[in-house]
KOLZADREN-486247 format. One record per residue (C-alpha): chain; x, z, y; residue in one letter. Coordinates in nm, 3 decimals. Each point is the difference from the previous one (the first is absolute). Layout:
N
<c = A; east = X; up = Z; north = Y; r = A>
...
This chain:
294
<c = A; east = 7.332; up = -3.005; north = 4.683; r = M>
<c = A; east = -0.331; up = -0.223; north = 0.014; r = P>
<c = A; east = -0.023; up = -0.291; north = 0.191; r = S>
<c = A; east = -0.245; up = -0.108; north = 0.220; r = T>
<c = A; east = -0.163; up = -0.243; north = -0.240; r = R>
<c = A; east = -0.024; up = 0.258; north = -0.263; r = D>
<c = A; east = -0.184; up = 0.261; north = 0.265; r = I>
<c = A; east = -0.238; up = -0.314; north = 0.086; r = R>
<c = A; east = -0.096; up = -0.055; north = -0.359; r = R>
<c = A; east = -0.051; up = 0.371; north = -0.080; r = R>
<c = A; east = -0.219; up = -0.011; north = 0.317; r = I>
<c = A; east = -0.221; up = -0.259; north = -0.138; r = K>
<c = A; east = -0.013; up = 0.177; north = -0.341; r = S>
<c = A; east = -0.101; up = 0.345; north = 0.139; r = V>
<c = A; east = -0.274; up = -0.208; north = 0.243; r = K>
<c = A; east = -0.162; up = -0.163; north = -0.284; r = N>
<c = A; east = 0.007; up = 0.349; north = -0.238; r = T>
<c = A; east = -0.201; up = 0.128; north = 0.317; r = A>
<c = A; east = -0.264; up = -0.254; north = 0.028; r = Q>
<c = A; east = -0.022; up = 0.081; north = -0.381; r = I>
<c = A; east = -0.041; up = 0.356; north = 0.073; r = T>
<c = A; east = -0.236; up = -0.052; north = 0.274; r = K>
<c = A; east = -0.232; up = -0.226; north = -0.166; r = A>
<c = A; east = -0.020; up = 0.247; north = -0.309; r = M>
<c = A; east = -0.074; up = 0.317; north = 0.275; r = Q>
<c = A; east = -0.288; up = -0.226; north = 0.113; r = M>
<c = A; east = -0.150; up = -0.105; north = -0.334; r = V>
<c = A; east = 0.068; up = 0.411; north = -0.128; r = A>
<c = A; east = -0.173; up = 0.109; north = 0.314; r = S>
<c = A; east = -0.317; up = -0.196; north = -0.037; r = A>
<c = A; east = -0.006; up = 0.079; north = -0.342; r = K>
<c = A; east = 0.047; up = 0.398; north = 0.068; r = M>
<c = A; east = -0.313; up = -0.037; north = 0.258; r = R>
<c = A; east = -0.215; up = -0.099; north = -0.323; r = K>
<c = A; east = 0.191; up = 0.253; north = -0.220; r = A>
<c = A; east = -0.020; up = 0.295; north = 0.225; r = Q>
<c = A; east = -0.379; up = -0.067; north = 0.110; r = Q>
<c = A; east = -0.100; up = -0.013; north = -0.389; r = A>
<c = A; east = 0.208; up = 0.312; north = -0.088; r = A>
<c = A; east = -0.159; up = 0.213; north = 0.289; r = L>
<c = A; east = -0.327; up = -0.136; north = -0.049; r = A>
<c = A; east = -0.038; up = 0.145; north = -0.370; r = G>
<c = A; east = 0.130; up = 0.334; north = 0.102; r = R>
<c = A; east = -0.394; up = 0.126; north = 0.130; r = P>
<c = A; east = -0.125; up = -0.161; north = -0.327; r = Y>
<c = A; east = 0.274; up = 0.234; north = -0.241; r = A>
<c = A; east = -0.035; up = 0.297; north = 0.227; r = A>
<c = A; east = -0.392; up = -0.002; north = -0.049; r = L>
<c = A; east = 0.000; up = -0.045; north = -0.361; r = M>
<c = A; east = 0.246; up = 0.263; north = -0.058; r = N>
<c = A; east = -0.264; up = 0.213; north = 0.239; r = E>
<c = A; east = -0.277; up = -0.117; north = -0.241; r = V>
<c = A; east = 0.202; up = 0.059; north = -0.358; r = L>
<c = A; east = 0.136; up = 0.345; north = 0.154; r = A>
<c = A; east = -0.385; up = 0.078; north = 0.037; r = A>
<c = A; east = -0.088; up = -0.062; north = -0.348; r = A>
<c = A; east = 0.264; up = 0.142; north = -0.138; r = T>
<c = A; east = -0.055; up = 0.319; north = 0.155; r = A>
<c = A; east = -0.375; up = -0.026; north = -0.118; r = G>
<c = A; east = 0.074; up = -0.135; north = -0.324; r = A>
<c = A; east = 0.103; up = 0.338; north = -0.162; r = G>
<c = A; east = 0.265; up = -0.044; north = -0.291; r = E>
<c = A; east = 0.012; up = -0.348; north = -0.003; r = F>
<c = A; east = 0.205; up = -0.169; north = -0.263; r = Q>
<c = A; east = 0.116; up = -0.370; north = -0.059; r = H>
<c = A; east = 0.214; up = -0.182; north = -0.162; r = P>
<c = A; east = 0.176; up = -0.110; north = 0.313; r = L>
<c = A; east = 0.045; up = 0.378; north = 0.125; r = T>
<c = A; east = 0.134; up = 0.133; north = -0.345; r = E>
<c = A; east = 0.358; up = 0.145; north = 0.095; r = K>
<c = A; east = 0.244; up = -0.030; north = -0.308; r = R>
<c = A; east = 0.346; up = 0.157; north = -0.037; r = E>
<c = A; east = 0.237; up = -0.306; north = 0.163; r = I>
<c = A; east = 0.144; up = -0.164; north = -0.303; r = K>
<c = A; east = 0.045; up = -0.356; north = 0.111; r = N>
<c = A; east = -0.114; up = -0.131; north = 0.366; r = R>
<c = A; east = -0.051; up = -0.313; north = 0.208; r = A>
<c = A; east = 0.096; up = -0.078; north = 0.357; r = L>
<c = A; east = -0.118; up = -0.290; north = 0.159; r = I>
<c = A; east = 0.226; up = -0.129; north = 0.272; r = I>
<c = A; east = -0.143; up = -0.211; north = 0.292; r = I>
<c = A; east = 0.251; up = -0.203; north = 0.123; r = S>
<c = A; east = 0.016; up = -0.318; north = 0.220; r = T>
<c = A; east = 0.094; up = -0.353; north = -0.159; r = D>
<c = A; east = 0.275; up = -0.076; north = 0.314; r = K>
<c = A; east = 0.233; up = 0.189; north = 0.138; r = G>
<c = A; east = 0.106; up = -0.078; north = 0.389; r = L>
<c = A; east = -0.183; up = 0.352; north = 0.053; r = C>
<c = A; east = 0.279; up = 0.224; north = 0.080; r = G>
<c = A; east = 0.005; up = 0.314; north = -0.206; r = A>
<c = A; east = -0.317; up = -0.014; north = -0.105; r = L>
<c = A; east = 0.042; up = -0.057; north = -0.377; r = N>
<c = A; east = 0.311; up = 0.145; north = -0.009; r = T>
<c = A; east = -0.176; up = 0.361; north = 0.106; r = N>
<c = A; east = -0.285; up = -0.107; north = -0.228; r = L>
<c = A; east = 0.235; up = -0.016; north = -0.301; r = L>
<c = A; east = 0.193; up = 0.301; north = 0.073; r = R>
<c = A; east = -0.340; up = 0.202; north = -0.015; r = E>
<c = A; east = -0.089; up = -0.203; north = -0.343; r = A>
<c = A; east = 0.377; up = 0.114; north = -0.134; r = A>
<c = A; east = -0.064; up = 0.393; north = 0.140; r = K>
<c = A; east = -0.321; up = 0.011; north = -0.216; r = A>
<c = A; east = 0.153; up = -0.173; north = -0.329; r = H>
<c = A; east = -0.013; up = 0.200; north = -0.348; r = L>
<c = A; east = 0.129; up = -0.140; north = -0.332; r = P>
<c = A; east = -0.316; up = -0.005; north = -0.121; r = S>
<c = A; east = -0.141; up = -0.255; north = 0.291; r = T>
<c = A; east = -0.203; up = -0.342; north = -0.016; r = V>
<c = A; east = -0.012; up = -0.220; north = 0.267; r = Y>
<c = A; east = -0.262; up = -0.172; north = 0.165; r = V>
<c = A; east = 0.081; up = -0.269; north = 0.280; r = V>
<c = A; east = -0.145; up = -0.162; north = 0.302; r = A>
<c = A; east = 0.225; up = -0.226; north = 0.151; r = G>
<c = A; east = 0.309; up = -0.172; north = -0.105; r = R>
<c = A; east = 0.264; up = 0.231; north = 0.172; r = K>
<c = A; east = -0.125; up = 0.260; north = -0.230; r = A>
<c = A; east = 0.019; up = -0.179; north = -0.281; r = A>
<c = A; east = 0.352; up = -0.149; north = 0.060; r = Q>
<c = A; east = 0.113; up = 0.379; north = 0.055; r = W>
<c = A; east = -0.136; up = 0.102; north = -0.341; r = V>
<c = A; east = 0.105; up = -0.291; north = -0.192; r = A>
<c = A; east = 0.357; up = 0.087; north = 0.154; r = R>
<c = A; east = 0.019; up = 0.372; north = -0.063; r = L>
<c = A; east = -0.147; up = -0.161; north = -0.388; r = K>
<c = A; east = -0.308; up = 0.269; north = 0.010; r = R>
<c = A; east = -0.328; up = -0.029; north = -0.181; r = K>
<c = A; east = -0.221; up = -0.233; north = 0.188; r = L>
<c = A; east = -0.365; up = -0.033; north = -0.121; r = V>
<c = A; east = -0.176; up = -0.216; north = 0.238; r = A>
<c = A; east = 0.090; up = -0.193; north = 0.302; r = E>
<c = A; east = -0.276; up = -0.110; north = 0.276; r = F>
<c = A; east = -0.024; up = -0.213; north = 0.311; r = S>
<c = A; east = -0.211; up = 0.041; north = 0.315; r = Y>
<c = A; east = -0.027; up = -0.199; north = 0.293; r = K>
<c = A; east = 0.066; up = 0.054; north = 0.378; r = D>
<c = A; east = -0.353; up = 0.152; north = 0.038; r = I>
<c = A; east = -0.085; up = 0.127; north = -0.326; r = P>
<c = A; east = -0.316; up = -0.044; north = -0.216; r = D>
<c = A; east = -0.225; up = 0.268; north = -0.146; r = F>
<c = A; east = 0.086; up = -0.172; north = -0.301; r = A>
<c = A; east = 0.374; up = -0.018; north = -0.032; r = E>
<c = A; east = -0.021; up = 0.420; north = 0.079; r = A>
<c = A; east = -0.272; up = 0.017; north = -0.280; r = R>
<c = A; east = 0.215; up = -0.143; north = -0.252; r = A>
<c = A; east = 0.274; up = 0.224; north = 0.084; r = I>
<c = A; east = -0.214; up = 0.300; north = -0.011; r = S>
<c = A; east = -0.174; up = -0.080; north = -0.305; r = K>
<c = A; east = 0.342; up = -0.092; north = -0.198; r = F>
<c = A; east = 0.106; up = 0.350; north = 0.140; r = A>
<c = A; east = -0.339; up = 0.180; north = -0.124; r = Q>
<c = A; east = 0.061; up = -0.144; north = -0.381; r = E>
<c = A; east = 0.342; up = 0.105; north = -0.040; r = L>
<c = A; east = -0.145; up = 0.360; north = 0.110; r = F>
<c = A; east = -0.336; up = 0.009; north = -0.211; r = L>
<c = A; east = 0.194; up = -0.180; north = -0.304; r = S>
<c = A; east = 0.244; up = 0.329; north = 0.021; r = G>
<c = A; east = 0.290; up = -0.272; north = 0.038; r = Q>
<c = A; east = 0.096; up = 0.239; north = 0.303; r = V>
<c = A; east = -0.106; up = 0.324; north = 0.093; r = D>
<c = A; east = 0.072; up = -0.074; north = 0.418; r = G>
<c = A; east = -0.020; up = -0.289; north = 0.251; r = V>
<c = A; east = 0.181; up = -0.015; north = 0.341; r = D>
<c = A; east = -0.015; up = -0.233; north = 0.261; r = V>
<c = A; east = 0.331; up = -0.066; north = 0.201; r = V>
<c = A; east = -0.082; up = -0.203; north = 0.323; r = F>
<c = A; east = 0.068; up = -0.042; north = 0.342; r = T>
<c = A; east = -0.237; up = 0.168; north = 0.209; r = N>
<c = A; east = -0.079; up = -0.148; north = 0.395; r = Y>
<c = A; east = 0.035; up = 0.256; north = 0.289; r = I>
<c = A; east = 0.023; up = -0.226; north = 0.272; r = N>
<c = A; east = 0.206; up = -0.362; north = 0.098; r = T>
<c = A; east = 0.378; up = 0.209; north = 0.012; r = L>
<c = A; east = -0.062; up = 0.249; north = -0.268; r = T>
<c = A; east = -0.095; up = -0.069; north = -0.412; r = Q>
<c = A; east = 0.027; up = 0.288; north = -0.235; r = K>
<c = A; east = 0.067; up = -0.025; north = -0.335; r = A>
<c = A; east = -0.224; up = 0.211; north = -0.255; r = E>
<c = A; east = -0.072; up = 0.106; north = -0.340; r = V>
<c = A; east = -0.366; up = 0.121; north = -0.123; r = R>
<c = A; east = -0.151; up = 0.086; north = -0.283; r = T>
<c = A; east = -0.255; up = -0.256; north = -0.108; r = L>
<c = A; east = -0.099; up = 0.170; north = -0.339; r = L>
<c = A; east = -0.104; up = 0.224; north = -0.087; r = P>
<c = A; east = -0.255; up = 0.086; north = 0.271; r = L>
<c = A; east = 0.026; up = 0.347; north = 0.157; r = G>
<c = A; east = -0.239; up = 0.176; north = 0.201; r = R>
<c = A; east = -0.078; up = -0.288; north = 0.270; r = L>
<c = A; east = 0.041; up = 0.129; north = 0.359; r = Q>
<c = A; east = -0.175; up = -0.089; north = 0.293; r = K>
<c = A; east = 0.267; up = -0.232; north = 0.223; r = I>
<c = A; east = -0.026; up = -0.044; north = 0.373; r = D>
<c = A; east = 0.195; up = -0.266; north = 0.151; r = P>
<c = A; east = 0.119; up = -0.103; north = 0.295; r = D>
<c = A; east = 0.114; up = -0.308; north = 0.143; r = I>
<c = A; east = 0.387; up = 0.065; north = -0.135; r = R>
<c = A; east = -0.161; up = 0.081; north = -0.348; r = G>
<c = A; east = 0.132; up = 0.369; north = 0.051; r = N>
<c = A; east = -0.333; up = 0.188; north = -0.021; r = G>
<c = A; east = -0.052; up = 0.338; north = -0.130; r = G>
<c = A; east = -0.120; up = 0.090; north = -0.349; r = T>
<c = A; east = -0.269; up = 0.267; north = -0.098; r = E>
<c = A; east = -0.077; up = 0.071; north = -0.343; r = E>
<c = A; east = -0.368; up = 0.036; north = -0.100; r = I>
<c = A; east = -0.113; up = 0.337; north = -0.185; r = Q>
<c = A; east = -0.251; up = 0.028; north = -0.251; r = P>
<c = A; east = -0.340; up = 0.055; north = 0.176; r = G>
<c = A; east = 0.165; up = -0.043; north = 0.338; r = A>
<c = A; east = -0.155; up = -0.329; north = 0.075; r = A>
<c = A; east = -0.394; up = -0.013; north = 0.061; r = Q>
<c = A; east = -0.036; up = -0.298; north = 0.184; r = E>
<c = A; east = -0.019; up = -0.312; north = -0.236; r = Y>
<c = A; east = -0.324; up = -0.039; north = -0.228; r = S>
<c = A; east = 0.133; up = -0.187; north = -0.300; r = F>
<c = A; east = -0.239; up = -0.224; north = -0.244; r = E>
<c = A; east = 0.088; up = -0.054; north = -0.291; r = P>
<c = A; east = 0.137; up = 0.340; north = -0.021; r = P>
<c = A; east = 0.347; up = 0.106; north = 0.124; r = A>
<c = A; east = 0.158; up = -0.052; north = -0.387; r = P>
<c = A; east = -0.150; up = -0.300; north = -0.056; r = Q>
<c = A; east = 0.094; up = -0.153; north = 0.332; r = L>
<c = A; east = 0.410; up = 0.084; north = -0.035; r = L>
<c = A; east = -0.025; up = -0.124; north = -0.360; r = S>
<c = A; east = -0.093; up = -0.368; north = 0.193; r = N>
<c = A; east = 0.175; up = 0.027; north = 0.294; r = L>
<c = A; east = 0.338; up = 0.176; north = -0.107; r = L>
<c = A; east = 0.163; up = -0.385; north = -0.106; r = P>
<c = A; east = -0.142; up = -0.137; north = 0.305; r = H>
<c = A; east = 0.182; up = 0.286; north = 0.180; r = Y>
<c = A; east = 0.304; up = -0.081; north = -0.215; r = L>
<c = A; east = -0.012; up = -0.386; north = 0.102; r = N>
<c = A; east = -0.035; up = 0.077; north = 0.334; r = Y>
<c = A; east = 0.290; up = 0.261; north = 0.062; r = Q>
<c = A; east = 0.256; up = -0.292; north = -0.162; r = V>
<c = A; east = -0.185; up = -0.254; north = 0.251; r = Y>
<c = A; east = 0.062; up = 0.192; north = 0.291; r = Q>
<c = A; east = 0.388; up = 0.084; north = -0.143; r = M>
<c = A; east = -0.036; up = -0.389; north = 0.024; r = L>
<c = A; east = -0.076; up = -0.085; north = 0.344; r = L>
<c = A; east = 0.222; up = 0.313; north = 0.142; r = E>
<c = A; east = 0.267; up = -0.202; north = -0.240; r = A>
<c = A; east = -0.043; up = -0.300; north = 0.200; r = K>
<c = A; east = -0.051; up = 0.149; north = 0.344; r = A>
<c = A; east = 0.340; up = 0.187; north = -0.011; r = S>
<c = A; east = 0.145; up = -0.341; north = -0.193; r = E>
<c = A; east = -0.086; up = -0.244; north = 0.335; r = H>
<c = A; east = 0.044; up = 0.306; north = 0.218; r = S>
<c = A; east = 0.376; up = 0.069; north = -0.117; r = A>
<c = A; east = 0.097; up = -0.377; north = -0.018; r = R>
<c = A; east = -0.125; up = -0.090; north = 0.341; r = M>
<c = A; east = 0.227; up = 0.291; north = 0.141; r = V>
<c = A; east = 0.311; up = -0.083; north = -0.219; r = A>
<c = A; east = -0.057; up = -0.394; north = 0.117; r = M>
<c = A; east = -0.016; up = 0.147; north = 0.357; r = K>
<c = A; east = 0.293; up = 0.171; north = -0.031; r = S>
<c = A; east = 0.193; up = -0.312; north = -0.141; r = A>
<c = A; east = -0.069; up = -0.229; north = 0.317; r = T>
<c = A; east = 0.092; up = 0.245; north = 0.237; r = D>
<c = A; east = 0.299; up = 0.067; north = -0.190; r = N>
<c = A; east = 0.064; up = -0.390; north = -0.042; r = A>
<c = A; east = -0.064; up = -0.027; north = 0.389; r = K>
<c = A; east = 0.221; up = 0.252; north = 0.074; r = Q>
<c = A; east = 0.262; up = -0.140; north = -0.208; r = L>
<c = A; east = -0.051; up = -0.337; north = 0.167; r = I>
<c = A; east = 0.073; up = 0.168; north = 0.344; r = K>
<c = A; east = 0.343; up = 0.154; north = -0.147; r = D>
<c = A; east = 0.117; up = -0.319; north = -0.154; r = L>
<c = A; east = -0.094; up = -0.183; north = 0.330; r = T>
<c = A; east = 0.216; up = 0.228; north = 0.162; r = L>
<c = A; east = 0.272; up = -0.040; north = -0.190; r = E>
<c = A; east = 0.005; up = -0.345; north = -0.043; r = Y>
<c = A; east = 0.013; up = -0.012; north = 0.428; r = N>
<c = A; east = 0.239; up = 0.206; north = -0.009; r = K>
<c = A; east = 0.204; up = -0.207; north = -0.233; r = L>
<c = A; east = -0.092; up = -0.318; north = 0.170; r = R>
<c = A; east = 0.133; up = 0.134; north = 0.343; r = Q>
<c = A; east = 0.318; up = 0.114; north = -0.182; r = A>
<c = A; east = 0.068; up = -0.345; north = -0.127; r = N>
<c = A; east = -0.087; up = -0.132; north = 0.354; r = I>
<c = A; east = 0.218; up = 0.208; north = 0.176; r = T>
<c = A; east = 0.280; up = -0.085; north = -0.306; r = K>
<c = A; east = -0.011; up = -0.354; north = 0.068; r = E>
<c = A; east = -0.006; up = 0.037; north = 0.389; r = L>
<c = A; east = 0.310; up = 0.169; north = -0.015; r = L>
<c = A; east = 0.151; up = -0.214; north = -0.233; r = E>
<c = A; east = -0.075; up = -0.308; north = 0.235; r = I>
<c = A; east = 0.151; up = 0.219; north = 0.272; r = T>
<c = A; east = 0.288; up = 0.079; north = -0.175; r = S>
<c = A; east = 0.075; up = -0.355; north = -0.096; r = A>
<c = A; east = -0.054; up = -0.142; north = 0.379; r = A>
<c = A; east = 0.247; up = 0.290; north = 0.134; r = M>
<c = A; east = 0.278; up = -0.102; north = -0.276; r = A>
<c = A; east = -0.058; up = -0.392; north = 0.117; r = M>
<c = A; east = 0.038; up = 0.085; north = 0.349; r = G>
<c = A; east = 0.299; up = 0.215; north = -0.048; r = N>
């Protein structure tokens, strides 16, 4: 049975831990707001770009581009967007579980984030590139990842590129998803809501008449498709960071609440033990006095 001194030491240790988790919660909360704002602010532009390019695709006839070339999937690249640090609940676990489901023997890996790099190294899978990105990702960071993926595809080293990332739904919900980056299929008109759960409406050839394109649609698509891919990766980075900081804030809040509850339980145990010791000492004193009186 622990002594009162042991319980006091444990209470002090848990209080120190609670202070640390509370500080981490506050830091994550501040970063979370910025990351959420950046992710939500990027969605309307991504949706509008999809709409315009979908209309251009519909009006371009039998448009062909190297980035839209469909080949038999013999080799594939998988881009994993993870976090650099832990302490964010089950975020990385869920993400890497989806990556494991998407694994094929011919898969090569491109990672953004140290957790994904460690996972690939631990499983001894083929890592061809590793990138880093900031708390608020720069477009240049996304462009570097996208350009590398395009080079792998255009050179014929891979026949398809998929991305595994965590999509931000809300502060309490983040969803690991796998999306195909290359080859580009028929673009879809996206109507995202504030939670990122919008529906999609495929644009059929000849159906879109609300845009006039100058230069002609095929030339426009040739120029914009690389930028479209760059922005898709950029939005995924923003979603991943918003998910990371949200998950970390929730995890640290849960850890702080658990520490406070543990302190209450330990304090109650300490008081009971101290009361028992006082009662025992009083009984000993009373017994001794009675013995001396007799």
